C-alpha positions in Angstrom: 148.2 -69.4 191.6 145.0 -68.1 190.2 142.2 -67.1 192.4 139.0 -69.2 192.2 137.1 -66.4 190.5 139.8 -65.8 187.9 140.2 -69.5 187.3 136.4 -69.8 186.7 136.5 -66.8 184.3 139.4 -68.3 182.3 137.8 -71.7 182.2 134.6 -70.3 180.9 136.4 -68.2 178.3 138.2 -71.4 177.1 134.9 -73.3 176.8 133.1 -70.4 175.1 135.9 -70.0 172.5 136.4 -73.8 171.9 132.8 -75.0 171.4 130.0 -73.5 169.3 127.3 -71.6 171.1 124.7 -74.2 170.2 126.9 -77.0 171.6 127.3 -75.1 174.8 123.6 -74.4 175.0 122.4 -77.9 174.6 125.1 -79.7 176.6 125.2 -77.3 179.6 121.4 -77.1 179.8 121.0 -80.9 179.9 123.7 -81.2 182.6 122.2 -78.5 184.7 118.7 -80.0 184.4 119.9 -83.5 185.4 122.0 -82.4 188.3 119.8 -79.7 189.9 116.6 -81.7 189.7 117.5 -85.3 190.3 120.1 -84.6 193.1 117.6 -82.7 195.3 115.0 -85.3 194.6 117.3 -88.1 195.7 118.2 -86.2 198.9 114.6 -85.5 199.8 113.3 -88.9 199.0 116.1 -90.8 200.8 115.3 -89.1 204.1 112.6 -91.6 205.2 115.1 -94.5 204.8 118.3 -92.8 206.1 116.7 -90.7 208.9 113.2 -92.0 209.6 112.6 -90.2 212.8 113.8 -86.9 211.4 111.7 -87.4 208.3 108.6 -88.2 210.2 109.1 -85.1 212.4 109.2 -82.8 209.4 106.7 -84.5 207.0 103.7 -82.2 206.3 101.2 -85.0 205.8 100.7 -88.3 207.7 102.5 -91.5 206.8 99.4 -93.2 205.6 99.0 -90.6 202.9 102.5 -91.0 201.5 102.8 -92.6 198.0 103.4 -96.3 197.7 106.4 -97.9 196.1 104.3 -98.6 192.9 103.4 -94.9 192.7 107.1 -93.9 193.1 108.1 -96.3 190.3 105.3 -94.9 188.1 106.6 -91.4 188.9 110.1 -92.4 187.8 108.7 -93.6 184.5 106.5 -90.5 183.8 109.2 -88.0 184.8 111.8 -89.8 182.7 109.4 -89.7 179.7 108.7 -86.0 180.2 112.4 -85.2 180.5 113.1 -87.1 177.2 110.3 -85.2 175.5 111.7 -81.9 176.7 115.2 -82.8 175.7 113.9 -83.9 172.3 112.2 -80.6 171.7 115.5 -78.8 172.7 117.5 -81.0 170.3 115.1 -80.3 167.5 115.2 -76.5 168.2 119.0 -76.6 168.1 119.1 -78.7 164.9 116.7 -76.3 163.2 118.8 -73.3 164.2 122.0 -75.0 162.9 120.3 -75.8 159.6 119.3 -72.2 159.1 122.4 -70.6 160.5 120.5 -69.0 163.4 122.3 -67.9 166.5 122.0 -69.3 170.0 119.0 -67.8 171.8 121.2 -66.8 174.7 124.4 -64.7 175.0 127.3 -67.1 175.0 130.1 -64.5 175.2 133.4 -65.6 176.8 133.1 -63.0 179.6 130.9 -63.3 182.7 127.8 -61.1 182.9 128.2 -58.2 185.3 126.5 -58.6 188.7 124.1 -55.8 187.8 123.0 -57.4 184.6 122.8 -60.8 186.2 120.6 -59.6 189.0 118.4 -57.6 186.6 117.8 -60.5 184.2 117.3 -63.0 187.1 114.7 -60.8 188.8 112.8 -60.0 185.5 112.8 -63.7 184.6 111.5 -64.6 188.0 108.5 -62.3 187.7 107.8 -63.5 184.1 108.0 -67.1 185.2 105.7 -66.5 188.1 103.1 -64.9 185.9 103.3 -67.6 183.2 103.2 -70.4 185.8 100.2 -68.9 187.7 98.0 -68.3 184.7 98.8 -71.6 182.9 98.4 -73.5 186.2 95.0 -72.0 186.7 94.1 -72.7 183.1 94.7 -76.4 183.6 92.5 -76.4 186.7 89.6 -75.3 184.4 86.8 -78.0 184.4 87.2 -78.7 180.7 90.9 -79.3 181.0 91.5 -80.6 184.5 90.3 -84.2 184.0 92.3 -84.7 180.9 95.6 -83.0 181.8 96.2 -81.6 185.2 94.5 -84.4 187.2 97.5 -86.6 186.5 99.7 -84.3 188.6 97.2 -84.3 191.4 97.4 -88.0 191.8 100.0 -87.2 194.4 97.8 -85.7 197.2 100.9 -86.0 199.4 103.6 -84.9 197.0 107.2 -86.0 197.0 110.0 -84.2 195.2 109.9 -86.3 192.1 106.2 -85.4 191.7 107.3 -81.9 190.6 107.5 -83.2 187.0 104.9 -85.9 187.3 102.5 -84.5 184.7 100.9 -84.9 181.3 103.5 -84.1 178.6 101.5 -81.1 177.5 101.4 -79.7 181.0 105.1 -80.5 181.5 106.1 -78.5 178.4 103.7 -75.5 178.9 103.7 -75.2 182.7 107.1 -76.6 183.8 109.4 -75.9 180.9 108.2 -72.9 179.0 107.9 -70.4 182.0 111.5 -71.2 183.0 113.1 -71.2 179.5 111.2 -68.3 177.8 112.0 -65.3 180.1 115.8 -65.5 179.6 115.4 -66.2 175.9 113.2 -63.1 175.5 115.8 -61.1 177.5 118.6 -62.8 175.5 120.4 -63.2 178.9 123.9 -64.6 179.2 123.7 -68.4 179.2 125.3 -68.5 182.6 122.4 -66.4 184.0 120.0 -68.8 182.4 121.7 -71.8 183.9 121.7 -70.2 187.3 118.0 -69.4 186.9 117.2 -72.9 185.7 119.1 -74.5 188.6 117.3 -72.2 191.1 113.9 -73.1 189.7 114.5 -76.8 189.6 115.7 -76.8 193.2 112.7 -74.7 194.1 110.2 -77.0 192.5 111.7 -80.1 194.1 111.6 -78.4 197.4 108.0 -77.2 196.9 107.0 -80.8 196.2 109.2 -82.4 198.8 106.4 -82.7 201.4 108.7 -81.3 204.2 108.4 -78.2 206.3 112.0 -77.1 206.1 110.9 -74.0 204.0 107.2 -73.5 205.0 106.5 -70.7 202.7 107.5 -72.8 199.7 106.6 -76.4 200.7 103.6 -76.0 203.0 101.5 -73.8 200.7 102.0 -76.1 197.7 101.4 -79.2 199.9 98.1 -77.6 200.7 97.4 -77.1 197.1 97.8 -80.8 196.5 95.6 -81.6 199.4 92.8 -79.2 198.7 93.8 -77.8 195.2 91.6 -74.7 195.2 94.2 -72.3 196.7 97.9 -71.4 196.1 98.3 -71.6 192.4 101.6 -69.6 192.3 105.1 -71.0 192.5 107.6 -69.2 194.8 105.9 -65.8 194.9 102.4 -65.0 196.3 101.8 -61.9 194.2 99.3 -63.4 191.7 97.4 -65.4 194.4 96.9 -62.2 196.4 95.9 -60.3 193.3 93.3 -62.8 192.3 92.1 -63.9 195.7 93.4 -67.5 195.5 95.8 -67.2 198.4 94.7 -69.6 201.1 92.7 -68.1 203.9 94.9 -67.7 207.0 92.5 -69.5 209.3 92.7 -72.6 207.1 96.4 -72.4 206.8 96.8 -72.0 210.6 94.6 -75.1 211.1 97.0 -77.1 208.8 100.0 -75.8 210.7 98.5 -76.5 214.1 97.6 -80.1 213.0 101.2 -80.7 212.1 102.5 -79.1 215.3 100.4 -81.6 217.3 101.7 -84.5 215.2 105.3 -83.5 216.0 104.7 -82.9 219.7 
C-alpha cells in the first residue's frame, strides 16, 4: 500500500503527464479559487444562524451595524460578477498563449517542488503581494479615485467574509487578483506552490473580512480600516503600515478592543 505522500506524488505525476500545462493551469486555478474562497465565506457567514450566541460573542462590531439581507444579496451578485470577469481574463490569457504556442507561466513539472524552493517562493510571493496590495490599496484611497472605485468596497462598514471581493471590477483585478497572481508568475514557481499561495491568500482575505475576533491581528485591524478607513492599509503583514506611518495608533486600537471586551462581558 502506498504512503499518502507517495500516492499524492504519483497522482500529480499522472495529471501532469496526461493533461496540457495550460489545461492544468486554468482548471486547477478555478477549482482552488472557488473552494478556498466560498467555503470559508459560507462557514463564517453561517455562524449567526447556526450558533447565534457564539457569533454575537465574537463579532467585532455591534449587531445593528451588520449588513442587511439586501446588502448580502447585492454582495453575492457583485462578487459573482467579479469572479466571472477574473475567470474571463484568465481564459483569454490561456487562449492567447495557446494560439501563439507560448508555455504556461508556471512550472507544471510532474515532480513536487522541494520544500526549500516551496518555502522560498511562498515567502517571496508573500512580500511582493503585501507591497503591491498596500500601494494599490492606498492609491484607491486617493481623493480623486476613492469616490469612483474604492468607495464601493467601503459600503460594508461592518464587513462580512463575502465583502472581501465586493469591489469595483477595476479594483478587483488590480488589488485583489494581480498581487496574488503576479508574484509566482514572475518567479515562475511550481504551479502547486502557486495554488497553495492562492488558497492561503483567499482564506486570509475571507478571514480578514469575516468580522470575527478569532484572529485579532488579521480581522480586527482590517475591521477597523472599514470602520475608520484611514489606518491599516496592509493585508496580513504590518511592514508597510509601520514604514509609512499608517499603522493605527495603539491607544485607538486599545479603545476598540476594550469596547468589544465590555460587549462580551
